[in-house]
C-alpha positions as CSV (number, residue, x, y, z in Angstrom):
1,M,89.9,101.0,159.2
2,I,88.1,104.8,160.6
3,A,87.0,104.7,163.6
4,E,83.5,106.6,164.1
5,R,82.9,108.8,166.3
6,F,80.8,108.0,169.0
7,E,77.9,110.5,170.2
8,H,76.4,110.2,173.4
9,P,73.5,110.9,173.3
10,F,72.1,113.2,176.3
11,R,70.9,116.6,176.6
12,V,69.9,119.4,180.0
13,E,69.1,122.3,180.1
14,R,68.0,124.3,182.7
15,Q,64.7,126.9,183.0
16,V,63.4,129.4,185.6
17,H,59.0,129.2,186.3
18,G,58.4,131.8,188.8
19,Y,60.4,130.9,191.1
20,A,61.1,127.6,191.0
21,V,64.0,126.0,188.6
22,V,63.6,123.1,186.0
23,V,66.1,120.8,184.9
24,R,65.2,119.0,182.2
25,V,67.5,116.4,181.2
26,A,66.9,114.4,177.3
27,G,68.7,111.3,176.2
28,E,70.9,108.9,178.1
29,V,71.8,109.7,182.4
30,D,75.1,107.5,183.2
31,A,78.5,108.1,184.8
32,L,79.6,109.7,181.0
33,T,76.8,112.1,181.7
34,V,76.3,112.4,185.1
35,C,78.4,114.9,185.6
36,E,76.8,118.1,183.9
37,L,73.6,117.0,185.5
38,H,75.1,117.3,188.5
39,W,76.2,120.7,188.1
40,E,72.9,121.7,186.2
41,I,71.4,121.0,190.0
42,A,74.1,122.3,191.9
43,V,73.1,125.7,189.9
44,G,69.5,125.3,190.4
45,L,69.7,124.8,193.9
46,A,71.7,127.8,194.3
47,L,68.9,129.7,192.6
48,A,66.5,128.0,194.2
49,T,63.6,130.5,196.0
50,P,62.1,128.2,198.4
51,P,59.2,127.4,198.9
52,A,59.5,126.9,195.3
53,P,60.9,124.0,194.5
54,V,64.2,122.3,192.3
55,V,62.2,120.1,189.6
56,V,64.1,117.1,187.8
57,D,62.4,116.7,184.8
58,L,63.4,113.0,183.3
59,T,60.1,112.4,181.2
60,E,62.8,112.5,178.0
61,V,65.7,110.7,179.5
62,E,65.9,107.4,177.4
63,F,67.8,105.5,179.7
64,F,68.4,105.9,183.6
65,A,71.4,104.4,185.0
66,A,72.3,103.9,188.6
67,A,75.1,107.2,188.5
68,G,71.7,109.4,187.9
69,L,70.4,107.7,191.1
70,N,73.1,108.4,193.6
71,E,73.0,111.9,191.9
72,L,69.4,112.5,192.5
73,H,69.8,111.5,196.3
74,H,72.8,113.5,196.5
75,G,70.7,116.1,195.3
76,H,68.1,115.3,197.3
77,V,70.7,115.7,200.0
78,A,72.2,118.9,199.1
79,A,68.3,120.4,198.8
80,K,67.4,119.3,202.0
81,A,70.4,121.2,203.4
82,A,69.1,123.9,201.8
83,G,66.0,124.0,202.7
84,V,64.8,123.9,199.2
85,A,62.6,120.7,197.8
86,L,63.8,118.9,195.1
87,R,61.1,117.0,193.0
88,V,61.7,114.5,190.1
89,V,59.2,114.6,186.7
90,A,59.1,110.6,185.3
91,C,56.8,108.6,183.8
92,H,58.3,106.2,182.0
93,R,59.0,102.9,183.4
94,H,62.6,102.9,182.2
95,V,63.5,105.6,185.0
96,L,60.5,104.7,187.4
97,R,61.6,101.1,187.8
98,P,64.9,102.2,189.2
99,F,63.4,104.2,191.3
100,E,61.5,101.4,193.1
101,I,63.9,99.2,193.0
102,S,67.0,101.0,194.7
103,G,64.3,102.5,196.8
104,L,65.2,105.8,196.1
105,D,60.9,106.3,195.7
106,R,60.5,106.5,199.1
107,E,62.9,109.3,199.4
108,L,62.2,111.4,196.6
109,R,58.2,110.3,194.9
110,P,58.8,110.9,191.2
111,C,56.1,113.1,189.7
112,R,54.1,112.3,186.7
113,T,53.8,115.9,185.8
114,L,55.5,118.8,185.7
115,A,51.7,120.7,187.1
116,E,52.3,118.3,190.1
117,A,56.2,119.1,190.6
118,L,55.8,123.0,190.2
119,A,52.9,122.7,192.8
120,I,53.7,124.9,196.2
121,R,53.3,122.3,199.5
122,T,52.7,123.7,202.5
123,P,52.6,121.8,205.8
124,R,48.8,120.7,206.2
125,A,48.7,122.4,209.8
126,L,49.4,125.4,208.0
127,K,46.4,127.3,207.2
128,P,45.5,130.6,204.6
129,V,45.1,133.4,207.2
130,S,43.8,136.4,206.1
131,L,44.7,140.0,206.3
132,Q,41.6,140.8,208.8
133,A,42.3,138.2,210.9
134,V,46.3,139.5,210.9
135,T,45.5,142.8,211.3
136,H,42.6,142.4,213.8
137,A,44.5,139.4,216.1
138,S,47.5,142.2,216.7
139,G,45.1,145.3,217.5
140,V,46.2,147.2,214.1
141,H,43.0,148.7,213.1
């Protein structure tokens, strides 16, 4: 009997969008593949330039196990410590449902699109200020 080699369908790649880093994931995220995801998130956080986020795009993920949730939680904690926003893009039920069941969606709310995840958010208390207002307030004319 000849044993066939098992090919684990998984792919992860890192892209730069302006100052944001996007980690695109495809295939199955589980205990066998989570190390690669961990590495790409860590590199993304090292390359990040706040306020631009690190985005993990899961739109091409076909299977999402608890190991993936755990890694995203650890990535979120590391991102907060580094002062970087970590965002997730997910639109399929087989990825969104584990977020809901685990409660991770309350801590790391998935975005529906990459454009939504890449948007730079500023605190509501901060309002855009014109250069004229800054120079007037500082006494520089």
